PyMOL CGO cylinders between C-alpha atoms (Angstrom):
from pymol import cmd
from pymol.cgo import CYLINDER

trace = [
    CYLINDER, -2.80, 18.98, 10.86, -5.89, 16.81, 10.48, 0.3, 1, 1, 1, 1, 1, 1,
    CYLINDER, -5.89, 16.81, 10.48, -5.04, 16.15, 6.84, 0.3, 1, 1, 1, 1, 1, 1,
    CYLINDER, -5.04, 16.15, 6.84, -1.69, 14.70, 7.92, 0.3, 1, 1, 1, 1, 1, 1,
    CYLINDER, -1.69, 14.70, 7.92, -3.46, 12.30, 10.28, 0.3, 1, 1, 1, 1, 1, 1,
    CYLINDER, -3.46, 12.30, 10.28, -5.80, 11.19, 7.49, 0.3, 1, 1, 1, 1, 1, 1,
    CYLINDER, -5.80, 11.19, 7.49, -2.91, 10.54, 5.11, 0.3, 1, 1, 1, 1, 1, 1,
    CYLINDER, -2.91, 10.54, 5.11, -0.98, 8.66, 7.80, 0.3, 1, 1, 1, 1, 1, 1,
    CYLINDER, -0.98, 8.66, 7.80, -4.03, 6.52, 8.60, 0.3, 1, 1, 1, 1, 1, 1,
    CYLINDER, -4.03, 6.52, 8.60, -4.62, 5.82, 4.91, 0.3, 1, 1, 1, 1, 1, 1,
    CYLINDER, -4.62, 5.82, 4.91, -0.96, 4.90, 4.37, 0.3, 1, 1, 1, 1, 1, 1,
    CYLINDER, -0.96, 4.90, 4.37, -1.07, 2.59, 7.39, 0.3, 1, 1, 1, 1, 1, 1,
    CYLINDER, -1.07, 2.59, 7.39, -4.22, 0.85, 6.16, 0.3, 1, 1, 1, 1, 1, 1,
    CYLINDER, -4.22, 0.85, 6.16, -2.71, 0.52, 2.68, 0.3, 1, 1, 1, 1, 1, 1,
    CYLINDER, -2.71, 0.52, 2.68, 0.40, -1.11, 4.13, 0.3, 1, 1, 1, 1, 1, 1,
    CYLINDER, 0.40, -1.11, 4.13, -1.74, -3.51, 6.16, 0.3, 1, 1, 1, 1, 1, 1,
    CYLINDER, -1.74, -3.51, 6.16, -3.85, -4.36, 3.10, 0.3, 1, 1, 1, 1, 1, 1,
    CYLINDER, -3.85, -4.36, 3.10, -0.73, -4.98, 0.99, 0.3, 1, 1, 1, 1, 1, 1,
    CYLINDER, -0.73, -4.98, 0.99, 0.61, -7.27, 3.70, 0.3, 1, 1, 1, 1, 1, 1,
    CYLINDER, 0.61, -7.27, 3.70, -2.71, -9.10, 3.81, 0.3, 1, 1, 1, 1, 1, 1,
    CYLINDER, -2.71, -9.10, 3.81, -2.63, -9.61, 0.03, 0.3, 1, 1, 1, 1, 1, 1,
    CYLINDER, -2.63, -9.61, 0.03, 0.89, -11.00, 0.43, 0.3, 1, 1, 1, 1, 1, 1,
    CYLINDER, 0.89, -11.00, 0.43, -0.25, -13.49, 3.06, 0.3, 1, 1, 1, 1, 1, 1,
    CYLINDER, -0.25, -13.49, 3.06, -3.28, -14.57, 1.04, 0.3, 1, 1, 1, 1, 1, 1,
    CYLINDER, -3.28, -14.57, 1.04, -1.13, -14.98, -2.09, 0.3, 1, 1, 1, 1, 1, 1,
    CYLINDER, -1.13, -14.98, -2.09, 1.35, -16.98, -0.03, 0.3, 1, 1, 1, 1, 1, 1,
    CYLINDER, 1.35, -16.98, -0.03, -1.43, -19.26, 1.16, 0.3, 1, 1, 1, 1, 1, 1,
    CYLINDER, -1.43, -19.26, 1.16, -2.84, -19.72, -2.37, 0.3, 1, 1, 1, 1, 1, 1,
    CYLINDER, -2.84, -19.72, -2.37, 0.67, -20.11, -3.84, 0.3, 1, 1, 1, 1, 1, 1,
    CYLINDER, 0.67, -20.11, -3.84, 0.47, -17.28, -6.39, 0.3, 1, 1, 1, 1, 1, 1,
    CYLINDER, 0.47, -17.28, -6.39, 4.21, -16.74, -6.79, 0.3, 1, 1, 1, 1, 1, 1,
    CYLINDER, 4.21, -16.74, -6.79, 4.17, -13.59, -8.94, 0.3, 1, 1, 1, 1, 1, 1,
    CYLINDER, 4.17, -13.59, -8.94, 1.51, -12.00, -6.75, 0.3, 1, 1, 1, 1, 1, 1,
    CYLINDER, 1.51, -12.00, -6.75, 3.68, -12.74, -3.72, 0.3, 1, 1, 1, 1, 1, 1,
    CYLINDER, 3.68, -12.74, -3.72, 6.61, -10.90, -5.29, 0.3, 1, 1, 1, 1, 1, 1,
    CYLINDER, 6.61, -10.90, -5.29, 4.43, -7.97, -6.34, 0.3, 1, 1, 1, 1, 1, 1,
    CYLINDER, 4.43, -7.97, -6.34, 2.79, -7.83, -2.91, 0.3, 1, 1, 1, 1, 1, 1,
    CYLINDER, 2.79, -7.83, -2.91, 6.12, -7.86, -1.08, 0.3, 1, 1, 1, 1, 1, 1,
    CYLINDER, 6.12, -7.86, -1.08, 7.41, -4.99, -3.23, 0.3, 1, 1, 1, 1, 1, 1,
    CYLINDER, 7.41, -4.99, -3.23, 4.13, -3.11, -2.80, 0.3, 1, 1, 1, 1, 1, 1,
    CYLINDER, 4.13, -3.11, -2.80, 4.27, -3.61, 0.97, 0.3, 1, 1, 1, 1, 1, 1,
    CYLINDER, 4.27, -3.61, 0.97, 7.78, -2.17, 1.04, 0.3, 1, 1, 1, 1, 1, 1,
    CYLINDER, 7.78, -2.17, 1.04, 6.59, 0.84, -0.95, 0.3, 1, 1, 1, 1, 1, 1,
    CYLINDER, 6.59, 0.84, -0.95, 3.62, 1.32, 1.35, 0.3, 1, 1, 1, 1, 1, 1,
    CYLINDER, 3.62, 1.32, 1.35, 5.85, 1.26, 4.44, 0.3, 1, 1, 1, 1, 1, 1,
    CYLINDER, 5.85, 1.26, 4.44, 8.10, 3.85, 2.77, 0.3, 1, 1, 1, 1, 1, 1,
    CYLINDER, 8.10, 3.85, 2.77, 5.06, 6.04, 2.04, 0.3, 1, 1, 1, 1, 1, 1,
    CYLINDER, 5.06, 6.04, 2.04, 3.90, 5.62, 5.65, 0.3, 1, 1, 1, 1, 1, 1,
    CYLINDER, 3.90, 5.62, 5.65, 7.27, 6.65, 7.08, 0.3, 1, 1, 1, 1, 1, 1,
    CYLINDER, 7.27, 6.65, 7.08, 7.45, 9.62, 4.70, 0.3, 1, 1, 1, 1, 1, 1,
    CYLINDER, 7.45, 9.62, 4.70, 3.98, 10.75, 5.77, 0.3, 1, 1, 1, 1, 1, 1,
    CYLINDER, 3.98, 10.75, 5.77, 4.96, 10.51, 9.43, 0.3, 1, 1, 1, 1, 1, 1,
    CYLINDER, 4.96, 10.51, 9.43, 8.12, 12.49, 8.65, 0.3, 1, 1, 1, 1, 1, 1,
    CYLINDER, 8.12, 12.49, 8.65, 6.04, 15.21, 6.97, 0.3, 1, 1, 1, 1, 1, 1,
    CYLINDER, 6.04, 15.21, 6.97, 3.91, 15.42, 10.10, 0.3, 1, 1, 1, 1, 1, 1,
    CYLINDER, 3.91, 15.42, 10.10, 6.92, 15.61, 12.40, 0.3, 1, 1, 1, 1, 1, 1,
    CYLINDER, 6.92, 15.61, 12.40, 8.53, 18.33, 10.28, 0.3, 1, 1, 1, 1, 1, 1,
    CYLINDER, 8.53, 18.33, 10.28, 5.29, 20.33, 10.48, 0.3, 1, 1, 1, 1, 1, 1,
    CYLINDER, 5.29, 20.33, 10.48, 4.95, 20.71, 6.72, 0.3, 1, 1, 1, 1, 1, 1,
    CYLINDER, 4.95, 20.71, 6.72, 2.00, 22.79, 5.57, 0.3, 1, 1, 1, 1, 1, 1,
    CYLINDER, 2.00, 22.79, 5.57, 0.21, 19.87, 3.95, 0.3, 1, 1, 1, 1, 1, 1,
    CYLINDER, 0.21, 19.87, 3.95, 0.66, 16.25, 2.99, 0.3, 1, 1, 1, 1, 1, 1,
    CYLINDER, 0.66, 16.25, 2.99, 2.23, 15.26, -0.30, 0.3, 1, 1, 1, 1, 1, 1,
    CYLINDER, 2.23, 15.26, -0.30, -0.69, 14.56, -2.66, 0.3, 1, 1, 1, 1, 1, 1,
    CYLINDER, -0.69, 14.56, -2.66, 1.41, 12.72, -5.22, 0.3, 1, 1, 1, 1, 1, 1,
    CYLINDER, 1.41, 12.72, -5.22, 2.63, 10.28, -2.58, 0.3, 1, 1, 1, 1, 1, 1,
    CYLINDER, 2.63, 10.28, -2.58, -0.92, 9.81, -1.29, 0.3, 1, 1, 1, 1, 1, 1,
    CYLINDER, -0.92, 9.81, -1.29, -2.35, 9.12, -4.75, 0.3, 1, 1, 1, 1, 1, 1,
    CYLINDER, -2.35, 9.12, -4.75, 0.55, 6.81, -5.62, 0.3, 1, 1, 1, 1, 1, 1,
    CYLINDER, 0.55, 6.81, -5.62, -0.03, 4.86, -2.43, 0.3, 1, 1, 1, 1, 1, 1,
    CYLINDER, -0.03, 4.86, -2.43, -3.68, 4.30, -3.30, 0.3, 1, 1, 1, 1, 1, 1,
    CYLINDER, -3.68, 4.30, -3.30, -2.85, 3.47, -6.94, 0.3, 1, 1, 1, 1, 1, 1,
    CYLINDER, -2.85, 3.47, -6.94, -0.27, 0.85, -5.92, 0.3, 1, 1, 1, 1, 1, 1,
    CYLINDER, -0.27, 0.85, -5.92, -2.79, -0.76, -3.59, 0.3, 1, 1, 1, 1, 1, 1,
    CYLINDER, -2.79, -0.76, -3.59, -5.52, -0.76, -6.24, 0.3, 1, 1, 1, 1, 1, 1,
    CYLINDER, -5.52, -0.76, -6.24, -3.17, -2.27, -8.83, 0.3, 1, 1, 1, 1, 1, 1,
    CYLINDER, -3.17, -2.27, -8.83, -2.04, -4.97, -6.40, 0.3, 1, 1, 1, 1, 1, 1,
    CYLINDER, -2.04, -4.97, -6.40, -5.59, -5.97, -5.46, 0.3, 1, 1, 1, 1, 1, 1,
    CYLINDER, -5.59, -5.97, -5.46, -6.61, -5.99, -9.14, 0.3, 1, 1, 1, 1, 1, 1,
    CYLINDER, -6.61, -5.99, -9.14, -3.59, -8.15, -10.02, 0.3, 1, 1, 1, 1, 1, 1,
    CYLINDER, -3.59, -8.15, -10.02, -4.49, -10.59, -7.24, 0.3, 1, 1, 1, 1, 1, 1,
    CYLINDER, -4.49, -10.59, -7.24, -8.09, -10.91, -8.41, 0.3, 1, 1, 1, 1, 1, 1,
    CYLINDER, -8.09, -10.91, -8.41, -7.09, -11.33, -12.07, 0.3, 1, 1, 1, 1, 1, 1,
    CYLINDER, -7.09, -11.33, -12.07, -4.62, -14.04, -11.10, 0.3, 1, 1, 1, 1, 1, 1,
    CYLINDER, -4.62, -14.04, -11.10, -7.24, -15.73, -8.95, 0.3, 1, 1, 1, 1, 1, 1,
    CYLINDER, -7.24, -15.73, -8.95, -9.76, -15.57, -11.80, 0.3, 1, 1, 1, 1, 1, 1,
    CYLINDER, -9.76, -15.57, -11.80, -7.27, -17.02, -14.30, 0.3, 1, 1, 1, 1, 1, 1,
    CYLINDER, -7.27, -17.02, -14.30, -6.37, -19.91, -11.98, 0.3, 1, 1, 1, 1, 1, 1,
    CYLINDER, -6.37, -19.91, -11.98, -9.94, -21.21, -11.82, 0.3, 1, 1, 1, 1, 1, 1,
]
cmd.load_cgo(trace, "trace")
């Protein structure tokens, strides 16, 4: 049960971070990062709702593949933002 809460919290924080990257990219006018961040935010919200659904269905454990994919998408998005920022200056 505690592992579900940890995965839900991580998915929530990943969704918030993806949304923050979107807003920062919007402010700095990085068009391709905005598109990538909006798609990543949608994926993160899907992963969050799936994690909550797993908890409500009382599954034995959280889906590790979904958890790792959520973190990988966030890491790729942040790396893409920083590379784009570095190339702009």
